[in-house]
Backbone bond lengths (Angstrom), bond angles and torsions (degrees), N, CA, C in turn:
res aa  C-N    CA-C-N  psi(-1)  N-CA   C-N-CA  omega(-1)  CA-C   N-CA-C  phi
1 X - - - 1.475 - - 1.522 109.27 -
2 X 1.331 115.17 137.07 1.463 120.02 178.02 1.528 110.49 -56.92
3 X 1.360 118.30 134.80 1.481 120.95 -178.11 1.518 113.19 -56.84
4 X 1.343 117.00 -37.98 1.460 119.80 179.94 1.520 111.47 -66.05
5 X 1.356 116.52 -42.26 1.466 120.28 178.56 1.521 110.18 -65.18
6 X 1.344 116.12 -39.72 1.458 120.06 178.74 1.527 110.69 -61.39
7 X 1.336 114.96 -42.32 1.460 120.32 -179.49 1.526 110.75 -64.00
8 X 1.346 116.78 -44.76 1.463 120.54 179.34 1.522 111.44 -64.94
9 X 1.337 115.45 -38.16 1.464 119.76 179.07 1.527 110.41 -64.46
10 X 1.335 116.00 -42.19 1.462 119.81 179.06 1.522 111.22 -61.57
11 X 1.344 115.81 -43.12 1.464 119.87 179.45 1.516 111.36 -63.45
12 X 1.352 117.03 -40.45 1.461 121.14 179.79 1.518 110.95 -64.23
13 X 1.345 116.74 -44.41 1.461 120.47 179.28 1.520 111.09 -63.44
14 X 1.333 115.73 -39.45 1.470 119.79 179.11 1.520 110.62 -64.49
15 X 1.350 115.55 -41.53 1.470 119.66 179.24 1.521 110.87 -64.06
16 X 1.346 117.26 -43.84 1.450 120.92 179.33 1.520 110.93 -62.59
17 X 1.331 115.87 -38.44 1.456 120.07 179.70 1.522 111.06 -65.34
18 X 1.341 116.68 -40.60 1.455 120.71 179.60 1.519 111.65 -69.68
19 X 1.346 116.77 -29.81 1.456 120.99 -171.73 1.527 113.61 -85.44
20 X 1.329 117.42 -13.27 1.458 118.40 -175.98 1.522 110.56 -68.69
21 X 1.338 115.18 155.76 1.456 119.53 178.47 1.515 109.40 -80.53
22 X 1.323 115.59 169.43 1.453 120.11 179.57 1.508 111.71 103.53
23 X 1.337 117.43 -170.46 1.463 121.85 -176.90 1.516 112.48 -54.86
24 X 1.319 116.07 148.11 1.449 121.99 -176.30 1.526 110.23 -78.72
25 X 1.323 116.20 129.38 1.456 120.42 -177.66 1.516 113.04 -91.22
26 X 1.333 117.23 -30.97 1.450 120.67 -172.39 1.524 113.09 -111.82
27 X 1.312 117.40 15.54 1.449 121.59 177.70 1.527 108.95 -121.99
28 X 1.316 116.14 138.48 1.458 120.46 -179.78 1.519 110.15 -69.93
29 X 1.335 115.68 134.22 1.461 119.72 174.64 1.526 107.86 -97.31
30 X 1.322 116.22 115.44 1.452 121.76 -179.89 1.522 109.94 -85.85
31 X 1.311 115.89 142.60 1.457 120.68 174.43 1.524 109.39 -64.02
32 X 1.332 115.51 131.97 1.468 119.44 179.50 1.525 110.25 -60.73
33 X 1.313 116.31 -37.80 1.464 121.21 178.85 1.527 110.70 -62.28
34 X 1.341 116.44 -42.09 1.463 120.51 179.73 1.528 111.28 -65.77
35 X 1.333 116.72 -40.65 1.465 120.32 179.92 1.526 110.33 -66.08
36 X 1.319 116.43 -42.02 1.462 119.95 178.76 1.531 110.94 -61.78
37 X 1.325 116.29 -41.33 1.461 120.18 178.42 1.527 110.61 -67.10
38 X 1.329 117.15 -41.06 1.466 121.71 -177.63 1.524 112.63 -66.17
39 X 1.326 116.24 -27.17 1.475 120.54 179.80 1.524 112.23 -98.52
40 X 1.337 115.98 11.96 1.467 121.26 -179.39 1.521 110.36 56.59
41 X 1.337 114.38 51.41 1.463 119.72 179.43 1.514 113.14 67.77
42 X 1.344 116.63 32.71 1.469 124.00 -178.84 1.529 111.61 61.40
43 X 1.327 115.64 40.59 1.462 121.06 177.69 1.525 113.07 -109.56
44 X 1.316 118.48 -11.52 1.465 120.58 -179.97 1.530 109.69 -87.52
45 X 1.314 115.63 68.42 1.461 120.89 -174.19 1.530 110.44 -79.20
46 X 1.327 115.55 128.88 1.464 121.40 175.51 1.520 109.81 -93.60
47 X 1.327 116.66 -46.15 1.458 120.88 175.16 1.521 108.69 -157.35
48 X 1.325 116.43 164.73 1.454 121.49 179.85 1.523 108.98 -145.34
49 X 1.337 116.30 139.45 1.457 120.75 174.66 1.519 109.15 -144.98
50 X 1.323 116.96 -168.89 1.468 120.44 -174.50 1.520 112.94 -65.47
51 X 1.319 117.53 -18.88 1.459 120.52 -178.55 1.520 112.35 -92.83
52 X 1.337 117.63 -5.52 1.453 120.61 178.91 1.513 112.15 133.59
53 X 1.317 115.18 174.58 1.463 121.18 -179.86 1.526 109.93 -96.65
54 X 1.339 114.93 157.83 1.463 121.63 174.34 1.522 107.69 -120.14
55 X 1.324 115.64 139.09 1.453 120.95 -174.23 1.530 111.25 -125.22
56 X 1.323 115.25 151.89 1.449 120.44 169.69 1.517 107.69 -88.13
57 X 1.328 116.45 128.48 1.457 121.45 -177.92 1.525 110.22 -116.70
58 X 1.330 115.88 132.78 1.463 122.15 174.44 1.516 107.93 -120.88
59 X 1.337 115.32 105.25 1.455 120.33 -176.93 1.529 110.81 -81.89
60 X 1.330 115.69 162.57 1.453 120.89 -174.69 1.527 112.90 -60.57
61 X 1.324 117.19 -30.62 1.460 120.57 179.72 1.517 113.70 -77.11
62 X 1.343 116.82 0.58 1.454 120.77 179.73 1.513 113.68 98.15
63 X 1.333 117.00 -6.18 1.466 120.18 179.55 1.533 110.73 -67.84
64 X 1.322 115.25 140.44 1.462 121.43 174.75 1.523 107.61 -116.27
65 X 1.323 116.43 134.06 1.462 119.61 -176.25 1.521 110.42 -146.24
66 X 1.319 114.64 167.50 1.463 122.07 172.32 1.523 107.43 -103.27
67 X 1.318 116.96 126.97 1.465 122.09 178.24 1.521 108.49 -114.82
68 X 1.331 115.86 127.33 1.468 120.68 -178.10 1.520 110.50 -117.50
69 X 1.335 115.37 136.99 1.451 120.25 169.93 1.529 108.82 -72.21
70 X 1.326 115.58 149.58 1.466 120.78 175.06 1.523 107.44 -124.19
71 X 1.321 115.44 73.08 1.466 120.70 -174.13 1.519 112.72 -62.00
72 X 1.315 116.51 -30.99 1.469 119.67 -176.85 1.518 111.88 -64.16
73 X 1.339 117.45 -15.49 1.464 120.39 -176.08 1.522 112.33 -109.65
74 X 1.334 117.44 15.90 1.458 120.44 -177.82 1.520 112.77 -60.68
75 X 1.340 116.66 -29.42 1.464 119.80 -176.11 1.524 113.56 -100.01
76 X 1.329 117.41 -5.57 1.467 118.33 -175.85 1.509 112.90 -139.01
77 X 1.348 116.98 102.50 1.458 120.25 -177.59 1.522 111.31 -68.50
78 X 1.346 117.87 -34.10 1.462 120.08 -179.82 1.527 110.95 -64.78
79 X 1.328 116.80 -41.62 1.458 119.84 177.70 1.527 111.11 -66.36
80 X 1.320 116.49 -34.67 1.460 120.11 176.76 1.535 109.98 -63.42
81 X 1.339 116.76 -45.75 1.465 119.88 177.51 1.521 111.18 -61.55
82 X 1.322 115.69 -37.73 1.467 119.45 178.75 1.526 110.47 -62.03
83 X 1.332 115.61 -42.61 1.464 119.94 179.06 1.534 110.56 -64.17
84 X 1.334 117.06 -42.73 1.465 120.94 179.37 1.524 110.28 -61.76
85 X 1.321 116.37 -45.88 1.464 120.30 179.25 1.520 111.24 -59.89
86 X 1.334 115.64 -43.53 1.460 119.25 -178.69 1.526 111.31 -66.73
87 X 1.333 117.20 -49.18 1.464 120.56 -179.21 1.525 111.12 -61.94
88 X 1.326 116.43 -32.95 1.460 119.96 178.80 1.511 113.45 -66.65
89 X 1.333 116.81 -19.74 1.467 120.07 179.42 1.526 113.13 -92.21
90 X 1.335 117.11 -6.21 1.457 119.97 178.67 1.528 109.28 -81.80
91 X 1.311 116.39 125.34 1.466 120.20 179.88 1.527 109.22 -136.61
92 X 1.316 115.28 112.34 1.469 121.32 177.06 1.510 107.31 -156.01
93 X 1.324 117.22 143.01 1.462 119.68 -174.20 1.525 113.00 -66.54
94 X 1.336 117.41 -13.77 1.463 120.09 178.74 1.533 112.65 -111.03
95 X 1.336 116.25 19.75 1.461 121.82 170.57 1.522 108.03 -117.45
96 X 1.325 116.74 137.31 1.452 120.40 177.42 1.525 108.25 -70.90
97 X 1.327 116.64 122.31 1.463 121.31 -173.58 1.528 111.80 -75.57
98 X 1.326 115.39 138.81 1.460 121.24 176.73 1.522 109.40 -78.94
99 X 1.338 117.26 128.20 1.456 122.68 179.79 1.518 112.02 -100.47
100 X 1.318 116.90 -29.07 1.455 118.50 -177.50 1.519 111.20 176.56
101 X 1.321 115.18 -164.09 1.463 120.68 -175.53 1.523 109.10 -149.87
102 X 1.328 114.77 169.82 1.452 120.57 177.56 1.511 108.72 -150.68
103 X 1.318 116.63 144.59 1.463 120.62 178.89 1.526 109.25 -128.60
104 X 1.303 114.65 144.48 1.457 122.11 -179.17 1.510 107.10 177.91
105 X 1.310 116.77 -133.24 1.465 119.94 175.41 1.524 110.51 -62.56
106 X 1.323 116.37 -29.76 1.456 122.78 176.02 1.521 108.92 -120.81
107 X 1.336 116.76 151.35 1.464 121.89 168.49 1.525 106.74 -92.42
108 X 1.330 116.85 125.23 1.459 120.71 -170.02 1.519 111.83 -129.15
109 X 1.330 114.85 142.96 1.458 122.83 174.40 1.523 107.55 -112.06
110 X 1.332 116.91 132.34 1.460 121.67 -178.20 1.527 108.27 -110.66
111 X 1.330 115.85 118.74 1.454 121.68 -176.35 1.529 111.27 -108.11
112 X 1.306 115.42 176.84 1.458 123.71 -173.62 1.522 113.89 -62.05
113 X 1.322 112.96 173.62 1.461 122.46 177.74 1.536 111.14 -60.78
114 X 1.304 116.23 145.60 1.476 121.71 -179.96 1.526 108.16 -130.88
115 X 1.330 115.36 66.84 1.462 121.63 -171.24 1.523 113.81 -53.71
116 X 1.339 118.00 -40.15 1.456 120.59 -175.62 1.525 113.51 -106.12
117 X 1.324 116.52 19.98 1.453 120.32 172.86 1.517 114.14 68.02
118 X 1.325 114.72 -156.78 1.464 120.30 -177.21 1.526 110.73 -96.40
119 X 1.329 114.83 161.31 1.460 120.57 176.53 1.526 110.02 -61.57
120 X 1.328 116.98 -37.04 1.463 120.68 -179.51 1.523 111.18 -61.00
121 X 1.333 116.61 -39.36 1.461 119.83 178.50 1.528 111.12 -59.45
122 X 1.318 116.15 -37.20 1.471 119.71 -179.69 1.527 111.65 -71.52
123 X 1.319 116.83 -27.87 1.457 120.01 176.31 1.527 111.68 -75.99
124 X 1.337 116.43 -37.19 1.463 120.74 -168.91 1.528 115.58 -101.04
125 X 1.325 117.49 -18.05 1.466 119.78 -176.51 1.530 109.98 -94.00
126 X 1.323 118.44 110.46 1.478 120.79 -177.88 1.520 113.57 -67.41
127 X 1.340 117.19 -14.14 1.459 120.12 -179.35 1.528 112.42 -84.73
128 X 1.330 116.48 -12.17 1.467 119.87 179.42 1.525 109.94 -87.20
129 X 1.328 115.49 145.97 1.457 120.55 175.78 1.530 109.02 -67.71
130 X 1.326 118.92 126.56 1.470 120.41 -178.93 1.527 111.97 -59.46
131 X 1.313 115.51 144.96 1.463 120.36 176.53 1.520 109.29 -68.51
132 X 1.326 116.77 134.79 1.461 118.98 178.83 1.528 110.43 -78.09
133 X 1.320 115.75 173.60 1.464 121.42 -174.46 1.525 111.61 -62.81
134 X 1.329 116.97 -43.49 1.464 120.17 -179.06 1.521 110.75 -61.94
135 X 1.330 117.34 -41.47 1.463 120.61 179.58 1.525 110.89 -61.95
136 X 1.326 116.24 -37.76 1.471 120.07 -179.45 1.526 111.15 -68.46
137 X 1.319 116.33 -40.70 1.462 119.63 176.55 1.527 110.46 -62.40
138 X 1.320 116.09 -42.43 1.462 119.94 -178.83 1.524 111.45 -65.79
139 X 1.331 117.21 -34.19 1.468 120.22 176.77 1.524 109.94 -64.86
140 X 1.334 117.93 -45.20 1.468 121.39 -179.79 1.523 111.13 -60.88
141 X 1.329 116.12 -47.58 1.464 120.13 -179.58 1.527 110.57 -66.80
142 X 1.328 116.70 -39.11 1.457 120.47 -179.33 1.511 113.05 -63.90
143 X 1.332 117.36 -43.87 1.462 120.73 178.37 1.531 110.49 -64.41
144 X 1.329 116.92 -40.84 1.467 120.29 177.62 1.527 110.57 -62.55
145 X 1.330 117.01 -37.81 1.472 121.01 178.06 1.527 110.51 -64.48
146 X 1.347 116.99 -40.09 1.464 120.78 177.96 1.527 110.77 -63.69
147 X 1.333 116.66 -39.51 1.462 120.43 179.15 1.523 111.13 -65.31
148 X 1.326 116.78 -40.67 1.463 119.69 176.87 1.528 110.24 -59.11
149 X 1.320 115.62 -43.79 1.471 120.41 179.73 1.530 110.87 -61.75
150 X 1.324 117.21 -46.05 1.459 121.52 -176.73 1.521 112.54 -65.00
151 X 1.326 116.89 -37.57 1.463 121.16 -175.29 1.517 113.76 -90.19
152 X 1.327 116.44 -27.39 1.457 119.39 -172.95 1.524 113.51 -108.31
153 X 1.323 117.08 -34.09 1.461 119.98 -172.82 1.518 114.15 -111.41
154 X 1.333 118.45 -9.91 1.457 121.03 176.09 1.522 109.38 -85.80
155 X 1.319 115.80 142.98 1.462 120.31 178.16 1.533 108.50 -129.53
156 X 1.344 118.04 107.27 1.466 126.98 4.13 1.523 111.86 -77.63
157 X 1.336 117.05 163.56 1.465 119.66 176.08 1.525 110.81 -60.66
158 X 1.315 116.91 150.68 1.465 122.00 -179.20 1.524 109.15 -102.33
159 X 1.333 116.40 116.88 1.459 120.63 -179.76 1.525 112.56 -110.53
160 X 1.342 116.56 -11.19 1.467 117.93 172.36 1.523 107.18 -87.56
161 X 1.307 115.99 96.99 1.459 122.68 -179.18 1.526 108.33 -135.05
162 X 1.303 116.60 129.38 1.457 121.15 174.55 1.520 108.05 -117.05
163 X 1.335 115.58 123.22 1.464 121.26 -177.86 1.517 108.48 -116.56
164 X 1.304 116.55 116.62 1.460 120.65 175.74 1.512 108.88 -158.41
165 X 1.328 115.72 165.00 1.467 119.79 178.09 1.522 110.84 -61.78
166 X 1.333 117.73 -25.05 1.466 121.13 -179.20 1.515 112.65 -70.44
167 X 1.340 117.28 -38.53 1.462 118.57 -174.21 1.529 114.17 -109.51
168 X 1.326 116.15 17.93 1.464 119.69 167.69 1.521 107.16 -100.37
169 X 1.335 115.58 114.72 1.458 121.75 -176.98 1.527 110.38 -97.17
170 X 1.310 115.30 153.84 1.465 121.21 -178.88 1.523 109.58 -120.47
171 X 1.335 116.42 127.48 1.460 119.81 -179.74 1.522 111.02 -83.85
172 X 1.329 116.88 -167.51 1.466 120.24 -175.92 1.516 112.90 -63.89
173 X 1.336 117.57 -22.22 1.461 122.24 178.31 1.529 112.23 -101.40
174 X 1.329 116.33 11.10 1.471 123.34 -177.99 1.538 111.81 63.01
175 X 1.320 115.50 27.49 1.460 120.39 173.05 1.528 108.50 -77.42
176 X 1.325 117.13 129.97 1.467 121.50 -177.95 1.517 110.91 -71.69
177 X 1.347 115.38 136.27 1.461 122.23 178.64 1.533 108.36 -129.10
178 X 1.322 116.38 114.04 1.457 121.23 177.21 1.529 108.30 -73.63
179 X 1.339 116.71 128.96 1.468 119.35 -170.85 1.522 114.79 -113.55
180 X 1.325 118.83 -10.11 1.466 119.91 -174.41 1.521 110.75 -118.13
181 X 1.334 115.87 84.54 1.462 121.64 177.95 1.526 107.90 -136.45
182 X 1.338 116.95 161.65 1.452 120.14 177.95 1.509 111.71 179.07
183 X 1.341 114.71 179.86 1.458 120.59 -179.13 1.516 113.00 -84.48
184 X 1.331 116.83 -17.09 1.458 119.47 -174.57 1.512 112.64 -80.89
185 X 1.328 115.86 143.48 1.465 120.70 172.03 1.527 108.36 -82.40
186 X 1.335 116.59 178.62 1.462 120.97 -178.60 1.524 112.77 -66.89
187 X 1.344 117.29 -16.94 1.460 119.36 179.72 1.515 111.70 -101.48
188 X 1.335 117.62 11.32 1.449 121.15 173.36 1.515 114.99 83.28
189 X 1.314 117.92 19.08 1.458 121.44 177.51 1.513 109.61 -117.05
190 X 1.325 115.48 153.82 1.447 119.46 179.34 1.521 110.76 -74.00
191 X 1.317 115.92 138.87 1.454 121.68 179.73 1.519 109.07 -90.28
192 X 1.289 117.50 121.72 1.461 121.80 177.03 1.523 108.84 -117.06
193 X 1.316 116.68 128.04 1.458 120.95 179.06 1.528 109.13 -97.30
194 X 1.337 118.64 139.26 1.466 120.94 -176.47 1.513 113.88 -69.75
195 X 1.322 118.58 -22.34 1.461 120.59 -177.59 1.521 108.96 -153.09
196 X 1.349 118.04 138.56 1.458 120.07 -176.84 1.518 114.76 -55.33
197 X 1.334 117.93 -30.67 1.463 120.41 -176.27 1.523 112.38 -76.45
198 X 1.342 116.95 -9.47 1.468 119.53 -177.97 1.516 111.66 -59.94
199 X 1.342 116.39 -34.00 1.459 119.39 -176.08 1.513 111.61 -63.40
200 X 1.338 117.46 -32.18 1.455 119.79 -178.55 1.513 111.30 -75.32
201 X 1.328 116.41 -33.16 1.460 120.01 -175.96 1.529 112.66 -101.25
202 X 1.327 116.13 -1.84 1.463 119.75 -173.75 1.519 111.79 -60.57
203 X 1.328 115.80 125.22 1.460 121.40 176.86 1.525 109.85 -129.05
204 X 1.334 116.87 22.83 1.451 121.44 -176.41 1.511 112.96 -84.43
205 X 1.333 115.12 -167.39 1.457 121.53 -173.53 1.517 112.48 -62.72
206 X 1.365 117.17 -40.72 1.457 119.58 -178.70 1.521 110.91 -60.31
207 X 1.336 115.97 -47.95 1.465 119.59 -179.62 1.523 110.97 -67.28
208 X 1.341 116.40 -37.51 1.460 119.41 179.23 1.514 111.56 -60.75
209 X 1.335 115.99 -40.25 1.459 120.10 179.64 1.519 111.73 -67.75
210 X 1.329 116.70 -39.12 1.468 120.66 178.84 1.525 110.38 -64.99
211 X 1.327 116.24 -44.28 1.468 120.27 179.35 1.528 110.23 -63.51
212 X 1.337 116.68 -39.98 1.467 121.09 178.15 1.530 110.27 -60.47
213 X 1.332 116.81 -45.42 1.462 120.81 179.63 1.528 111.21 -60.78
214 X 1.327 116.72 -37.60 1.457 120.27 177.43 1.522 110.32 -63.71
215 X 1.334 117.18 -39.69 1.460 120.80 177.99 1.516 112.04 -62.98
216 X 1.341 116.81 -41.50 1.468 120.69 177.78 1.523 110.21 -63.82
217 X 1.331 116.83 -41.45 1.464 120.43 178.49 1.529 110.72 -58.78
218 X 1.324 116.65 -42.70 1.464 119.96 179.88 1.534 110.27 -62.42
219 X 1.332 117.21 -40.41 1.469 119.69 176.07 1.529 111.01 -62.25
220 X 1.328 116.31 -38.59 1.463 120.02 177.54 1.527 110.88 -62.57
221 X 1.317 116.01 -41.66 1.465 119.93 -179.67 1.532 111.45 -66.89
222 X 1.326 116.58 -35.37 1.473 120.78 179.92 1.527 110.90 -72.34
223 X 1.332 116.38 -45.84 1.457 120.66 -172.16 1.526 114.07 -90.10
224 X 1.341 116.41 -20.22 1.461 119.04 -174.75 1.510 112.78 76.20
225 X 1.337 117.29 11.45 1.467 122.94 179.93 1.525 108.67 -102.66
226 X 1.318 117.24 131.04 1.463 119.72 176.20 1.523 109.20 -95.44
227 X 1.334 116.10 128.08 1.458 121.62 -177.33 1.522 110.44 -75.88
228 X 1.320 116.40 144.90 1.466 121.55 179.21 1.522 112.52 -116.68
229 X 1.324 117.76 -5.49 1.464 120.73 -174.17 1.528 111.24 -128.57
230 X 1.311 115.87 45.09 1.452 119.47 178.02 1.510 114.34 65.69
231 X 1.324 116.87 18.56 1.458 120.78 176.66 1.515 114.34 101.36
232 X 1.341 117.13 -19.96 1.467 118.85 -175.07 1.526 111.71 -64.92
233 X 1.329 117.38 -37.88 1.463 119.89 -179.48 1.519 111.43 -65.16
234 X 1.332 116.43 -41.15 1.463 120.38 -179.09 1.522 111.19 -69.58
235 X 1.332 116.69 -41.06 1.467 120.69 179.29 1.533 110.23 -64.53
236 X 1.327 116.48 -43.00 1.470 120.18 178.86 1.523 111.07 -64.06
237 X 1.332 116.39 -37.52 1.459 119.95 178.96 1.532 110.57 -64.33
238 X 1.318 116.29 -44.25 1.463 120.96 179.21 1.522 110.56 -63.87
239 X 1.340 116.08 -47.32 1.462 119.46 -178.00 1.532 111.92 -71.47
240 X 1.337 116.71 -42.23 1.453 120.57 -177.51 1.513 113.13 -66.66
241 X 1.309 116.38 -30.49 1.463 120.04 179.70 1.517 112.41 -85.49
242 X 1.331 116.03 -0.74 1.460 121.71 -178.15 1.528 111.70 53.97
243 X 1.338 113.99 33.97 1.463 117.66 -178.40 1.522 111.94 -73.96
244 X 1.342 115.84 -16.96 1.460 117.72 -178.15 1.521 111.74 -64.21
245 X 1.352 116.50 -22.86 1.459 118.65 178.84 1.524 111.82 -81.18
246 X 1.315 116.81 -12.74 1.462 121.47 177.33 1.517 107.21 -141.98
247 X 1.321 116.21 80.75 1.460 120.89 -169.72 1.522 112.50 -64.11
248 X 1.318 117.70 -21.87 1.463 119.22 -179.96 1.523 111.64 -70.49
249 X 1.339 117.10 -16.96 1.456 120.49 178.23 1.525 111.97 -78.62
250 X 1.333 117.30 -18.39 1.456 119.54 -177.30 1.529 112.42 -91.93
251 X 1.318 118.52 -8.44 1.453 121.16 -177.66 1.528 110.61 -66.90
252 X 1.299 116.96 143.79 1.462 122.74 179.07 1.535 109.96 -57.19
253 X 1.339 118.14 122.53 1.474 120.49 -179.93 1.528 113.09 -57.11
254 X 1.344 116.81 -26.19 1.466 119.72 179.79 1.523 112.40 -63.01
255 X 1.337 116.62 -19.90 1.466 120.13 179.67 1.529 112.25 -81.74
256 X 1.329 116.32 -19.35 1.463 118.69 -176.20 1.518 109.62 60.55
257 X 1.320 115.93 -130.10 1.471 121.13 176.59 1.529 112.08 -104.74
258 X 1.326 115.93 16.05 1.461 120.41 -175.37 1.527 111.64 -90.49
259 X 1.311 115.49 64.03 1.454 121.27 175.40 1.519 108.43 -153.27
260 X 1.321 115.30 164.33 1.456 122.21 -178.93 1.529 108.90 -97.01
261 X 1.324 118.00 116.70 1.466 122.01 -177.12 1.520 111.97 -60.27
262 X 1.312 116.70 -38.20 1.469 120.53 -179.78 1.528 109.80 -64.85
263 X 1.340 116.79 -44.18 1.460 120.15 179.09 1.524 111.07 -67.02
264 X 1.324 117.18 -36.21 1.464 120.76 178.03 1.525 110.76 -59.90
265 X 1.332 117.31 -46.33 1.464 120.93 -179.62 1.528 111.08 -62.55
266 X 1.321 116.20 -41.48 1.465 119.99 -179.19 1.524 111.21 -68.89
267 X 1.327 116.03 -39.40 1.459 119.76 179.39 1.522 110.41 -65.28
268 X 1.311 116.93 -40.56 1.460 121.18 178.15 1.527 111.14 -64.91
269 X 1.322 116.68 -36.86 1.472 119.34 178.40 1.524 110.55 -64.63
270 X 1.338 117.63 -35.76 1.464 120.76 176.36 1.525 110.09 -66.85
271 X 1.352 117.14 -42.60 1.469 120.84 179.04 1.517 110.80 -59.16
272 X 1.331 117.41 -45.09 1.469 121.21 179.81 1.523 111.16 -62.34
273 X 1.317 116.24 -41.36 1.461 121.24 178.67 1.523 110.06 -60.95
274 X 1.332 116.55 -43.69 1.467 120.96 -178.39 1.532 111.50 -67.22
275 X 1.334 116.92 -43.02 1.463 121.00 -177.00 1.525 111.00 -65.56
276 X 1.310 117.13 -35.37 1.467 121.14 178.47 1.527 112.03 -72.53
277 X 1.328 116.80 -11.34 1.466 120.84 -174.48 1.522 113.69 -91.23
278 X 1.346 118.34 2.76 1.460 119.87 -173.95 1.521 112.17 -59.71
279 X 1.317 117.21 -49.77 1.465 120.77 -176.81 1.521 113.45 -97.74
280 X 1.321 116.37 -17.64 1.459 119.96 -178.00 1.525 110.37 -144.79
281 X 1.346 116.21 69.28 1.463 119.01 -177.53 1.517 111.72 -63.90
282 X 1.316 115.25 132.52 1.459 120.39 -178.12 1.523 111.93 -105.05
283 X 1.333 116.66 -12.46 1.458 120.72 -178.59 1.525 109.52 -134.74
284 X 1.334 118.63 138.47 1.465 119.96 173.51 1.522 110.23 -71.52
285 X 1.313 116.41 159.96 1.458 121.71 -176.78 1.530 113.35 -55.29
286 X 1.344 120.06 -44.32 1.470 118.16 179.29 1.524 113.14 -57.33
287 X 1.331 117.46 -34.89 1.462 120.38 179.23 1.533 110.52 -70.77
288 X 1.341 116.57 -37.40 1.459 120.27 176.31 1.528 109.68 -62.60
289 X 1.338 116.80 -41.85 1.462 120.68 178.90 1.524 111.32 -60.69
290 X 1.326 115.95 -47.66 1.477 118.77 -178.65 1.530 110.67 -64.82
291 X 1.329 115.92 -37.70 1.464 120.47 178.29 1.522 110.67 -63.96
292 X 1.336 115.55 -45.66 1.462 120.79 179.66 1.524 110.76 -63.36
293 X 1.314 116.49 -45.02 1.462 121.70 179.82 1.526 111.43 -58.77
294 X 1.314 115.58 -40.54 1.468 120.76 -179.94 1.521 111.07 -71.33
295 X 1.327 117.01 -40.72 1.455 121.33 -175.14 1.533 113.07 -65.47
296 X 1.333 115.55 -38.31 1.467 117.76 -175.42 1.525 112.35 -100.10
297 X 1.332 116.87 1.90 1.467 122.15 171.66 1.523 113.04 56.48
298 X 1.322 117.07 40.67 1.453 120.49 175.65 1.525 107.86 -113.04
299 X 1.344 118.36 118.01 1.469 120.24 177.94 1.516 110.13 -67.83
300 X 1.345 115.90 148.18 1.478 119.62 179.84 1.528 108.75 -141.82
C-alpha cells in the first residue's frame, strides 16, 4: 500500500474512532473520589455561572488542574460524552486543554494546569505582582486569536463562549487560556450552523455578544478592574466618569507610567468598536482579531 494512502487511512480510522458515541477512548477518566478530594469537597471555587462552577484541583501527585461542572449534561450521559469528545479535539495555545472527565454525583470536565490562576486573581489580589503592559496586550490578542479559532476553524463553530477575567487562566508563562467554551447555546441546545462559511461572515447576535465580551475584557485589562455585571458596571463607570476624554486617567494605577500611550489609544479604540457591536456587529470576530493584532503591533 502506498505510504501516503496508508497515512490517510490511519488518520481517517483515528477520526472515526474519536467521533463514535459512547465512553471516551482517548480521554483520561478521573476517579470521582479523587476529584472531590482534590477540590477539597468542591469548595475551591474559582468562578461560577449558569452552566456550573469551576474549581481549583490539587491532586495527590502534585498536579494542579481546573475542574468544571457540566450541569447541562446532568440528564444525558451521551451528550456529555459528545461534549468531552468535541472539547478533546480542540487544540489552540490560548484554549485551556481538556485532560479528562469524571462522572458521579456531578458530571465533571478536568482541564490543564493553571499555574498562575485566573486573570481576576491578578486584578484583585494585592499580593500578586501586577501584570505589565506587554502581558496585558498579549492576553487581549491571545483571547481574540482563540475566538477566531473557535468560530472559523472549529467544526462545528463554537458559539457558547464566556469571556471574563474569572475564566481566563494564566499558565506558567502568563499565556492566556480561555476556559469556558462548549457546543451548547445559552438555552442548553446544540448550535448547528447551516454552512461552514457562516462562521466567517456571521454578524448575528451570537457573534455580537462574543465581540462585546472581548471589548469588556480589553477595558478590564486597561483599567485593572474586573467586571461583575457582564460589563455594564465597567462601561458605566468609564462613561460616567467621563474618562474617555482623558484616557490616561483610566489606566490601571499599578502600571504607573510603564505603558505605551500610542498602544493604549489603539487598544481603547478596539474596545469601543467591540462594545458598540453587541446589538449590531459590523465586523466578524476574525476581522476584529486581525485589526487588534495590527493596532497593538504584537506578532502572533
